[in-house]
N, C-alpha and C positions, 0 to 999 in steps of 0.2 A: 321692707323686711317683713311686716305682718302679712302682706299678700303671699310672699314666698313660704312663710310658715304655714299659712292656711292651705296652700296648694300641696305642700308636703304632707300635712295631716290628712287631707282628702285622698291623696294617693295611697297612703299607708292604710287608710280605712277601706279603700276599694280593694287592695290586695288581700286584707284580712277577710273581707266578705267573699271574695272569689275563692279563697282557700277553704272557707267554711262550706260553700256550695259544692266544691269539688269532692269533699269527703263523702264516700258512699255510706248509705244508711245500713246499719247492722241488720242482717237477716238471720241472726242466731236465736231469736226468740220465737215464742209460739203464736204471736199475734193475739188479739182478743176482741170480743164484741163487748162493749160496755153499756150497761143500762143504769140510769139514774132514776130514783123514785123517792117519794115522800110519804112517810108513814105517820106524820104528825097530824092528828085530826084537827080540823078547823084552822089550819095554818097553811100558808104558802111559803115555799122556800125559794129564795132568789139567789142562785149561785153566781157570785161575782167573778171569782178567779180560781184557778187551780194550777198547781205546778208540781213537778216531780222532783226527786232527790237531785237529779243532775241539772236542775234549773230550767228544764224544758216546760213550756206551757202545756197543760193537759186540757183536752176539750172539756167544755162546760155545757150544761143543758139549758142554761137560762132559768126561767121560772118553772117550778114544779108545784102543781096543785096537789092536795092530798089524795092518796090512792087507798081504797079499801083493802086491796091486795097488792102491796108494793112489788111482789115478785112477778106480777103479770102486767102492771101498769108502768107509768113513767115514760122516759125517753131513752131510745136506744141509738147508740152511735157505733157503727161497725168499724173495726180496725183489723179484722181477720180476713184473709191470711197474709198480712203484710210483713210478717216476720219480725215485728218489733218485740223487744224484750219486755218483760213485765217490769213496771217501775218498782223500785225498792219501796217507795211510798209515794202517796199523793197528798198534797196539802190543799185543803179547800178553804175559801172565804165565802160567807154567805150572810144574808139577813133573813129573818123570819117575819112574815107579814100576816095580818089577820086575813082570813078567807071565808067567804067571799067578800070582795070589796063592796062598799055601799054603791048603789047605782049612781051613774053619773047624771046629774040634772041637765034638763034641756035649756033652762033659762041662762043666758050669759052671765048675769050677776051671780047666780048660784053656782054656775060652773066655775067661775073664777075663785069663789071661796072654797069649793070642793078641791080645786087643783092646788090652792095654797095649803090646804089641810094635808093633802097627800105628800107635798114637798116637805112640810114640817115634820110629818111622821117619818119620812125617809131619813131625815137628818137626825131624828132622835133614836132610831133603831140601831142597836149595836151591831157591829160587824163581828161575826163569830168565826173562829178559826179551829180547824182540827186537821191533824195529820193521820192518815190511814195507811197502815202497813199493807203491802200488796204481795210482793214476791215471796216473803217468808210464810205467807198463809196458804199458798197453793202448793200442794205436794209435788215433789220433783217428778215422781213417776206419772202424774197427770201432764205436766209440762212435756216430759219425754214422749208421751203418746201423741200429743198434738204436734210436736216437732217431727215425729216419724211420719204422721199423716201428711204434714206439709211437704215433706221430701217426696212422698209417693204420689202427690196429686198431679193430675194432668195439667198441661199449660192452659191458662185462663179458666181454670175450673176451681171450685171451692174444694177444700180438703174434706175428707170423710169425717174428721173429728175436729171440733172447735171449742175453744175456751170462752165461756161467757163470764163476765165479772160484773157484779152488782153493787152499787153504792146506794145505800138507803138511809135517808135522814129520819131520825127519831128524836124525841125530846131529850134522850140520854146521849145523843151523839150519832155519828155515822156508823152504820153496820156494813160489813162486807160479806158477801156470799159469792161463791163461784160454782159453776156447773161445767162438766165435761159433757158435750152433746155430740151425737152422731147424726149424720143426715139420714142414715137408714133406720136407726133404732131409737132416736130420741135421747132422753136422759140416760147417761151411763153412770155418772157419779156426781156428787155435790158435797159442798162443805162450807165452812166459814162460821160466822156468828149466828147464834140463835136469834130469831126474830120475835118481836113482841106480837102477842095474839091480836 
């Protein structure tokens, strides 16, 4: 009886997985190039997880050292021009570490003590969480320009206009900036949160 029940459950799970895989990805969005950076002086940000409003996992950059100019540093992950829609919001989980770390000792006994100290610190650091609105912060006419550019692009070529989205960590929280860029002319428009000096 249990064997038959287990086979039925596995069969239904396989059907659900195949159905999910057969659904075509939406091509109704502008796509985006995402940059993550850290504006917290003397701290490292370790991004643990990120998810969107529809429960889809969002890419994470891993660890981010501090940047003197967060708009030009950080880690960039391209997603343009794949046609994905802008997420309603992205919720991030992260820890903030001291930066730079103390140098790792060469002696085995000291190395073990250092490693134990790092693990103890990791357990004591709180996991911070914040939800950052995205779609409502980018003007619709900017999205429309990128969509039009995506429709007019040649096959296997980048569109003339692309949307860049920046997530920047500060002591006060995560700031969002966006830029509309053109391959011929550079920056066309930008907006979002004011950044700390």
